[in-house]
N, C-alpha and C positions, 0 to 999 in steps of 0.2 A: 525524248520525251522524259520528263523527270518522274520519279516515283518516291511516294514517302515510304522510308524503310521503317518497319515496326521495331526493328532493333536499334535504331539511332539512339534511343535514351540509354540503352544498355552500353553502347559504345562509348558515349559521352561520359556516362557515369564511371564507366572504368577508367577512362583517360583522366579525367578530373580526380578521381580517387587515388590513382597512381602518382599523379604530379603533386597533389597534396601530401601524400604520405612522403614521398621523397624529399619535399621541401622541409617536412617536419625533421626527418632523420637527418638531413643536411645540416639544418639548424643545431641539432644536437652534437654533432661532429665537430662544428665550428665553436659552440659554447662550452662543450664538454659534457660527459655523461654523469652529471651529478643529480642527487635527488631532487633538486629544486628544478633543474631543466628538465628531468624525466616529467615530472609532474606538470610542468608547463607544456611539454610535448604532447601528453596524454589530453590536456584541456583542448589544445588546438586540433587534436585528432577528433575529439568529441564534437567540437565546432564543425570540423569538415563533414562528419557524418550526418549532422543536421542538415547542412548546406546540401549534401547528396539527396537526402530524403525529400527535401523541399523541392528540389530540382525535378526528381521523379514524379512527384504529386503534381507539379505544375505541369509537366509534359502530358500526364494522362488527362487533367482538367482540360488542356488545349484540345486534346482529340475529342472529348465529349462536347466542347464548344463548337468544334468543327462539325459534328454531327449535328447539332442544332442548326448550325448555318445551312448546312446541306439541306435539312428538311424544310426550314423557312424559306430558302432560296427555291427548291423545287416546287412547294406549293404556290410560290409567288409567280414562277415562270409558268407553272400549269394553269394557273387561272388567266394569265395573259394569253396563253395559248389557245385555251377554251374560248375566250372572247373572240380571238381572230378567226375561229372554226364555229362561231356560233350558230351558222346555218347548216352545220353537219353534226356538231357534238352538243348534247344537252348541257347546258351551264348549270343546271341544278343538281349538283352532286348529291347523292343519296348514300345514307349510311344504312347497311343492310346486314342482316344476320346476327349470330351470336358473336362473331369477330368484330362486329362494328366497323367493316371496312368501308371506304368510300368508292362508290360506284359511278363511273360516268357512261353515258349512253351514246351510241352512234345512230343515225338514221339508217335504215336499210336500204338496199340498192334502188328499190322503187322510188325512193326519195333523194339519191344522190343529186339528181338534177337541180335540188333546192339550193345547192351551193352557187349556182349559176343564177337561177331565177329569183332566189331570195323571196320567196312568197311569204315565208314567216320563219321565225327562228326555231332551231330544233326543239327547244323546251316547249313550243306552243303545239307540238304533235302529241297526240296521245300514244302512250306507250303501246297500247293494242286495241283492236276493236274485234272482240271475239277471238277467233283463231288467226287473224291477221296482225302481224307484229309490225310497227312503224319504227321501232328502235331496238336495238340490242346492246348487251354490255360490251363496252370496247375497252375500258380500263378500269382497274381498281388498284389501290395500294394498300400495302401492309408494312408498316415501318417498325412495329413493335415486335413481332413474332418471327416471322421468316424473313422479313426485310426484303420484300420483293415488289417489283412492279409486274402486275399481271395483265395481259393483253388478252382480250377476248376476240375469237374468231368465230362469229356467228353466221350460220349458213346463209341467212338472210342478207348479209352484207354481200353476198357474191351471186345471188339468184334473184330475179324481178318478181317471181310469183311462187307460190306454194306448189312444191312438187317439181320445180324446174330442175335443170342439171347444172352443176357447177362448170366453170369455163374450163375449156380443154387446156392441157390434156389431164386434168384433175378429176379423179373419181370420187375421193373421199377428202373430207376437211382436213385430215391428218396430213395428206400430201401436200396440201397448201401450207400447212404449219411447219412441215420440214423444210419447204423452199424458203418460207420466211425466215426460218432459224438461221438457215444458211447465208441469206442475204444480210442479216443484222450482223452476224459475225464477221462477214466479209467487209461490211461499212465501218464497224465500229470497233473491232479488235484493235487495241493499241491507242485508242483514243482516250480511253478514261484513265485516270490516274489511281493506282492501287495502293492499298497499304503495305503490302510486301512485294518486293520485286518479283518474286516467283509467281504472283497471281496475274497473269497477263491475258488470260481468257475471259469471255462473258459467260457465265453459267446460266443456260437457258434449258429449261426442261418443257417437254410437251405433255400435258395432262388432258384428262377428260375426253379420249378420243380426238385429240388435235383441236379442241374448241378452246383451250387455255395455253398461252405461253408464259410461262413462269421465269421472269428474268430477276436473277438475284442481284441485290446491290449491297451485299453483306460484305463483300471484299475489297470494293472500291474505297478510294480515300473519301473521307466526307468533307468535299469541298464544294463551293459555289460553282466552280467550274465544271465539276462532274454532274451537278444537278442541271446545269445547262446543256451538257451533252446528253443527259437522260431525256430532256425535253426534245432535242433534236431526233433522238432516236424514236420517240413516240410520234413525231412528226413524219418521220421516214416510214414507219409502219403504216400510218393512215394513208400515205402516198402509195404504198403497195397494195392496199386494199382497193383504193379507188382505181388504180391502173389495172387491176385484175378484174373488177366487177364489170 
């Protein structure tokens, strides 16, 4: 699998710089080290430095454009995914909290059969009726600060009624979170393209007593292909939830 090497621009800059400098020195040796030729050589060297600086700026600009491409592609693919799962996932994303993150909700286990029955779309279910919840946070994204995709593992995804037990052999949500983390790493490690060759793992942190999986996208290359893989990962996690519920 190809990896984008963050040092590529350094290597290319050094190569072009050396080649250009050798060409200028070679020209001086051929024409002679007169004052006029030395001044011409300095002028050529200045032109070379300008070219190298422009090259570095262009490379960095391309990386920023790639990030924009990743974000646009991810949001496009995510909306398509939500539409395909509209009987399970609420397609009315909600911006919430001081972070203004985008939240997406999933129906609780009691309503998972709605995927088959398709009585009504997930967004037609009330969030809750008193202490009975019909939806829980499944996904929210944070591009600007931590650059994470966060998966919510709501207890109600796995139990049909309040006070019920989690499926065997799990005693706590954190136990499920640990297994999900292991499965995600097994299935997706090596599939993402990374900025640096040394970054080949998927950074996943379990927080809030196992109710949140924080999956970092900071170190992956900002490509459309990675955006599609990230959506495949979200689909895989949804499948894990449904399989265990």
